[in-house]
N, C-alpha and C positions, 0 to 999 in steps of 0.2 A: 516568435513563440515556438518552442519545441513541443512536439506531440510525442509523448512517451508511452509505450505499451510494454508491459512486463508480465511474466507468469510466475506463479508460485503453486505449491501443492498443499492443500489443506487435507488433514487426515479425514477420511470419509466418515469415521465414527464420531467426529466432532462437528460435522456440518451444521446441524441444527443450532448448536450453541454459538458457533461462529457467526451464523446469520443473525442470531438474536443480539449478539454483541454489537454488530454493525447497525442494527436498528436503533441502538442507543449509544452512539459514539459520544463521548464526553464533550460538552460544550467547549471546554478548554482545549481539547485536541482539535476540534473543528476550527477554532479560532487560530491555533498555532499553525495549522496547515495553510489557512488563508493568508496569514501574515508572512509566511516564509515562501510564498510564491506558488502554491499548489492550487491550480484552477481547473475547473471542469473535471475534477477527480472522480473516477467511477471504478467500482469493482464488479466483476461478473464472475459467477460461480457455477460450475457444472456439477452435476450430481455425483461424479466420481472424485470431486475435490479439486479439479483444475480451476485455479483462480487466475483470472485475467484482469490486470489493472490498466487503467488509462488515465493520464494526466496531461494537462497543458501547462507549461511553465516557461518563463523567459530563459531559465538556466537550471537544468535538472540537478547538476552537481551542487550549485549554490542552494537550491531548495532542500536537497538532502542534508547538506551541512547545517543549514538553518534549523532543521528539525533535530538533528543529532545533538545540538547544543542545548536542547530544552528538556527539562526534567519530566514534563508531561509525556513527551515522546518516549523517554527511557522507561517510564512506568507502563505505558501502553504496549511497547514492544515486549517487555518482560511478561505481561499478561497474555499476549498473543502467541508467544513462542511455542507453547505446548500444542497449539492448534495445527502446526505445520509438520509435514512429514520430513524427516531427516534434515532438520534445520542446521545450517552452518552459521552459527552466530545468530544475531537478531534478524527477525523477518525482513526488516527494512534494508538490511545489508545485502539481502538476496534479490533485491529488485533490479535485475539486470535488464536493461532495455533491449527490446527486439529491434532488428533493423527494419525501418520503414521502407517498403519497396514501391508503394503506390499511395497516392492521396488524391482524391477527386475534390477539387475546390469548386 
């Protein structure tokens, strides 16, 4: 199982709405994430907009490809894009994994 951590930057003026959107993630989106291999997926948000994501998956590249193929993900990414500072493409395309340098089992 791969443990993946990534960072993104949410626009500070959009934090409240971004949090609200994630309190109400569409059931279809939740189902799609689970079915494509996203497990123990969490997002953490600092008050300056720094977003840290964590996910466990057998294969991160396959999990990303699985989501990219789904219409529900395309719609979610389209709606989320304005929340991010200087987005380069869709937000999910900017989920670049950080190097794991320590893990206590």
